[in-house]
C-alpha positions in Angstrom: -11.1 -16.1 41.6 -9.2 -13.1 40.5 -6.1 -15.4 39.5 -8.4 -17.0 37.0 -9.7 -14.0 35.8 -6.6 -12.5 35.2 -5.2 -15.5 33.5 -8.4 -15.6 31.1 -7.8 -11.7 30.3 -4.2 -12.4 29.7 -5.1 -15.3 27.2 -7.9 -13.5 25.4 -5.6 -10.4 24.8 -2.6 -12.6 23.8 -5.1 -14.3 21.2 -6.7 -11.0 20.1 -3.1 -9.5 19.3 -1.5 -12.6 17.7 -1.9 -10.9 14.5 -1.6 -7.5 13.4 -0.3 -5.1 10.5 2.6 -2.9 10.4 2.5 -0.1 8.1 5.5 1.6 7.2 5.3 5.1 5.2 6.4 8.3 5.6 4.2 10.9 7.5 5.2 13.9 5.6 5.8 14.2 1.5 6.3 16.8 -1.0 4.0 17.3 -4.3 5.5 15.4 -6.8 7.3 12.9 -4.7 7.3 9.1 -5.0 7.3 7.2 -1.7 6.7 3.5 -0.5 3.9 2.1 1.5 5.2 -1.3 3.0 2.5 -3.6 4.6 3.9 -6.4 6.8 2.0 -8.7 8.8 3.0 -9.8 12.3 1.8 -13.2 13.0 2.0 -16.1 15.6 -1.1 -17.8 14.1 -1.6 -20.3 11.4 -2.9 -18.0 8.4 -4.3 -19.9 5.3 -6.2 -17.0 3.9 -5.8 -13.4 3.6 -7.4 -10.3 2.0 -6.4 -6.8 2.0 -7.8 -3.6 0.4 -6.1 -0.3 0.3 -8.2 2.7 -0.8 -6.2 5.9 -1.6 -7.6 9.6 -1.9 -7.2 9.9 -5.9 -7.1 13.6 -5.8 -4.2 13.5 -3.6 -2.0 10.4 -4.2 -1.7 8.1 -7.3 -0.7 4.7 -7.1 2.2 3.8 -9.4 3.0 0.0 -8.8 2.5 -2.8 -6.5 5.2 -5.4 -5.6 3.7 -8.7 -4.3 5.5 -11.3 -1.7 6.8 -13.8 -4.4 7.2 -16.7 -2.0 3.4 -16.4 -1.1 2.6 -15.9 -4.7 4.4 -19.1 -5.6 2.7 -21.2 -2.6 -0.9 -19.9 -3.3 -0.3 -20.3 -7.4 -3.9 -19.7 -9.2 -5.6 -18.7 -5.6 -3.2 -15.5 -5.4 -4.9 -12.2 -6.8 -3.5 -8.6 -6.7 -4.6 -5.4 -8.6 -4.1 -1.9 -8.3 -6.0 1.1 -10.3 -4.8 4.9 -9.7 -6.7 4.7 -6.1 -7.1 1.3 -4.9 -5.3 -1.8 -4.4 -5.9 -5.4 -3.2 -4.1 -8.6 -2.4 -5.9 -11.8 -1.8 -4.5 -15.3 -1.3 -5.5 -18.9 -0.1 -3.3 -21.5 0.7 -4.1 -25.2 1.0 -1.3 -27.1 1.7 0.9 -25.2 4.3 -0.4 -22.2 6.5 2.0 -19.2 7.2 2.7 -19.1 10.9 5.4 -16.3 10.8 5.7 -12.7 9.9 5.7 -11.8 6.3 5.8 -8.8 4.0 2.4 -8.4 2.2 3.2 -5.9 -0.2 4.9 -2.7 -1.3 2.9 0.0 -2.9 5.0 2.9 -4.8 3.0 6.1 -4.5 3.1 9.5 -5.9 1.9 12.8 -4.3 0.1 14.9 -6.7 -1.7 17.5 -4.6 -1.0 19.1 -1.4 -3.2 18.8 1.9 -3.9 16.0 4.4 -4.6 12.4 2.7 -6.1 9.5 4.5 -5.3 6.0 3.3 -7.7 3.3 4.3 -6.6 -0.3 4.8 -8.8 -3.2 5.5 -7.3 -6.6 6.2 -8.8 -10.1 6.9 -7.1 -13.2 7.7 -8.6 -16.9 8.3 -7.5 -20.2 9.4 -7.5 -23.5 7.7 -11.4 -24.1 8.2 -12.0 -20.4 6.6 -12.6 -19.0 10.2 -11.8 -15.3 10.6 -9.0 -15.0 12.8 -8.0 -11.3 12.3 -9.6 -8.4 11.1 -8.1 -4.6 11.2 -9.3 -1.5 9.7 -6.5 1.2 9.8 -6.4 4.7 8.6 -3.1 6.3 7.7 -2.8 10.0 7.8 -0.1 11.8 5.4 0.6 15.3 5.1 1.3 16.4 1.5 3.5 19.7 1.4 3.9 21.9 -1.4 1.2 24.1 -3.3 -0.9 23.0 -6.3 0.2 25.7 -8.2 4.0 24.5 -7.8 3.0 21.0 -9.3 1.1 22.7 -12.2 4.1 25.2 -12.7 6.5 22.4 -13.3 4.1 20.6 -15.8 3.7 23.6 -17.6 7.5 24.5 -17.6 8.3 20.8 -19.1 5.3 21.7 -21.8 7.1 24.7 -22.6 10.6 23.3 -22.5 9.4 20.3 -25.0 7.7 22.8 -27.2 10.7 25.4 -27.3 13.0 22.3 -28.3 10.4 21.1 -31.0 10.7 24.6 -32.4 14.3 24.9 -32.3 14.7 21.4 -33.8 12.5 22.6 -36.8 14.4 25.7 -37.3 17.7 23.8 -37.4 16.2 21.3 -39.7 15.2 24.1 -42.2 18.3 26.3 -41.8 20.9 23.6 -40.8 23.3 24.3 -37.7 
């Protein structure tokens, strides 16, 4: 009886962990620094549909761009959607002809740290099989520490403004009086 219970537990655990997310991003970044958040799907199931929503704390981090998986995008055609704003990103797709049964890169987000402090990125993902049944659901929270004072970020912005202003005034004076 114990052997049957152990075998069933092993099969259940293997089934539960057949799909999961691998998230690659630095744990510490500096204010003003650009960095990547990459999401890979580790998979040995047949995935026909996938949804992933990412929420970024907009007061600390800004989304600059999203890089989709071009292969999946081409396979899914009109059933592939991705979009982003300053603080949210999502990818959804459905495959009707041939499900994915191997590991794949879902997306790569390019981000910029805009204010110091601790930032929590929330990732919610759901995968489904050919029949639309949920075969995987995961919610992850990623903590990133942003180093550097807010005044440093503002100082560089002010310096840039004054540099541009000074160059404009100097160019105007050169225009009036010549070189």
